[in-house]
DRENPA-3360 file (N, C-alpha, C; in nm, 2 decimals, always signed):
BEGIN
1 = MSAWELLN = +0.09/-0.12/+0.00/+0.00/+0.00/+0.00/+0.09/+0.12/+0.00 ~ +0.06/+0.21/-0.09/+0.14/+0.34/-0.10/+0.09/+0.44/+0.01 ~ +0.17/+0.54/+0.03/+0.12/+0.65/+0.12/-0.01/+0.71/+0.07 ~ -0.02/+0.72/-0.06/-0.14/+0.79/-0.11/-0.26/+0.70/-0.09 ~ -0.25/+0.57/-0.10/-0.36/+0.47/-0.08/-0.39/+0.48/+0.07 ~ -0.29/+0.48/+0.16/-0.32/+0.49/+0.30/-0.40/+0.62/+0.33 ~ -0.35/+0.73/+0.28/-0.42/+0.86/+0.31/-0.57/+0.85/+0.26 ~ -0.59/+0.80/+0.14/-0.73/+0.78/+0.09/-0.81/+0.69/+0.18;
9 = RLESDLAS = -0.75/+0.59/+0.23/-0.82/+0.50/+0.32/-0.86/+0.56/+0.45 ~ -0.76/+0.64/+0.50/-0.79/+0.71/+0.63/-0.90/+0.81/+0.61 ~ -0.90/+0.88/+0.50/-1.00/+0.98/+0.47/-1.14/+0.92/+0.47 ~ -1.15/+0.80/+0.41/-1.28/+0.74/+0.40/-1.32/+0.67/+0.53 ~ -1.23/+0.63/+0.61/-1.26/+0.56/+0.74/-1.27/+0.65/+0.86 ~ -1.22/+0.76/+0.86/-1.22/+0.85/+0.97/-1.30/+0.98/+0.94 ~ -1.36/+1.03/+1.04/-1.44/+1.16/+1.02/-1.34/+1.27/+0.99 ~ -1.22/+1.27/+1.06/-1.12/+1.37/+1.03/-0.98/+1.29/+1.03;
17 = CPPTVLIT = -0.91/+1.32/+0.93/-0.78/+1.25/+0.92/-0.68/+1.33/+1.01 ~ -0.59/+1.26/+1.08/-0.49/+1.33/+1.17/-0.39/+1.40/+1.09 ~ -0.32/+1.50/+1.15/-0.21/+1.57/+1.08/-0.11/+1.46/+1.04 ~ -0.06/+1.48/+0.92/+0.03/+1.38/+0.86/+0.16/+1.44/+0.81 ~ +0.27/+1.38/+0.84/+0.40/+1.42/+0.78/+0.44/+1.31/+0.69 ~ +0.47/+1.34/+0.57/+0.51/+1.24/+0.47/+0.66/+1.25/+0.46 ~ +0.72/+1.13/+0.48/+0.87/+1.11/+0.46/+0.89/+1.01/+0.35 ~ +0.95/+1.05/+0.24/+0.96/+0.96/+0.12/+1.10/+0.95/+0.07;
25 = SSLGASNS = +1.13/+0.83/+0.01/+1.25/+0.81/-0.06/+1.24/+0.84/-0.21 ~ +1.12/+0.87/-0.25/+1.09/+0.89/-0.39/+1.12/+1.04/-0.42 ~ +1.22/+1.06/-0.50/+1.25/+1.20/-0.53/+1.17/+1.25/-0.65 ~ +1.14/+1.37/-0.65/+1.06/+1.42/-0.76/+0.96/+1.52/-0.72 ~ +0.93/+1.62/-0.81/+0.83/+1.72/-0.78/+0.69/+1.67/-0.78 ~ +0.67/+1.56/-0.84/+0.53/+1.51/-0.85/+0.47/+1.48/-0.71 ~ +0.56/+1.42/-0.63/+0.51/+1.39/-0.49/+0.48/+1.51/-0.41 ~ +0.57/+1.61/-0.43/+0.55/+1.74/-0.36/+0.42/+1.80/-0.40;
33 = EKTKDYPQ = +0.40/+1.80/-0.53/+0.28/+1.86/-0.59/+0.15/+1.78/-0.54 ~ +0.16/+1.65/-0.53/+0.05/+1.57/-0.49/+0.00/+1.60/-0.35 ~ +0.10/+1.64/-0.27/+0.06/+1.67/-0.13/-0.04/+1.78/-0.12 ~ -0.05/+1.87/-0.22/-0.15/+1.97/-0.21/-0.29/+1.92/-0.22 ~ -0.31/+1.80/-0.26/-0.44/+1.74/-0.27/-0.49/+1.68/-0.14 ~ -0.40/+1.68/-0.04/-0.43/+1.62/+0.09/-0.40/+1.73/+0.20 ~ -0.51/+1.80/+0.25/-0.49/+1.90/+0.35/-0.44/+1.85/+0.48 ~ -0.45/+1.72/+0.51/-0.40/+1.67/+0.64/-0.24/+1.66/+0.64;
41 = IVGFFEKP = -0.18/+1.67/+0.52/-0.03/+1.66/+0.51/+0.02/+1.80/+0.56 ~ +0.09/+1.80/+0.67/+0.14/+1.92/+0.73/+0.29/+1.94/+0.70 ~ +0.35/+1.83/+0.65/+0.49/+1.84/+0.61/+0.53/+1.73/+0.51 ~ +0.63/+1.76/+0.44/+0.68/+1.67/+0.33/+0.83/+1.67/+0.33 ~ +0.90/+1.56/+0.36/+1.04/+1.55/+0.36/+1.09/+1.43/+0.28 ~ +1.21/+1.45/+0.22/+1.27/+1.35/+0.14/+1.38/+1.29/+0.22 ~ +1.39/+1.15/+0.22/+1.50/+1.08/+0.29/+1.63/+1.11/+0.22 ~ +1.74/+1.10/+0.28/+1.75/+1.08/+0.43/+1.72/+1.21/+0.50;
49 = ITFENIRQ = +1.65/+1.20/+0.62/+1.62/+1.32/+0.69/+1.73/+1.35/+0.79 ~ +1.74/+1.48/+0.83/+1.84/+1.53/+0.91/+1.79/+1.56/+1.05 ~ +1.87/+1.59/+1.15/+1.82/+1.63/+1.28/+1.74/+1.75/+1.27 ~ +1.78/+1.84/+1.18/+1.69/+1.96/+1.16/+1.56/+1.93/+1.11 ~ +1.55/+1.83/+1.02/+1.42/+1.79/+0.97/+1.33/+1.73/+1.08 ~ +1.40/+1.65/+1.17/+1.32/+1.60/+1.29/+1.27/+1.71/+1.38 ~ +1.35/+1.81/+1.40/+1.30/+1.93/+1.48/+1.18/+1.99/+1.41 ~ +1.19/+2.01/+1.27/+1.08/+2.07/+1.20/+0.96/+1.98/+1.21;
57 = IFHLVGKH = +0.97/+1.85/+1.20/+0.86/+1.76/+1.21/+0.79/+1.77/+1.35 ~ +0.87/+1.78/+1.46/+0.81/+1.79/+1.59/+0.74/+1.93/+1.60 ~ +0.79/+2.03/+1.54/+0.73/+2.16/+1.54/+0.60/+2.16/+1.46 ~ +0.60/+2.10/+1.34/+0.48/+2.09/+1.26/+0.37/+2.01/+1.33 ~ +0.40/+1.90/+1.39/+0.30/+1.81/+1.45/+0.25/+1.88/+1.58 ~ +0.34/+1.95/+1.65/+0.30/+2.01/+1.78/+0.20/+2.13/+1.76 ~ +0.20/+2.19/+1.64/+0.11/+2.30/+1.61/-0.03/+2.24/+1.59 ~ -0.05/+2.11/+1.57/-0.18/+2.06/+1.54/-0.23/+1.98/+1.65;
% end
């Protein structure tokens, strides 16, 4: 199951989907663009992630 399939499933199964941070190894602008279709995605990071990315993730999730 891809991340997109999971997000679609969550949307259909839950009244409100939790804030989501997407961490991917798939490089490319298409994934970044696709996140705009999912308002629950609060962050998008490409692997490998750094300690600064981890700080950003905690900040993003903490706001929601």
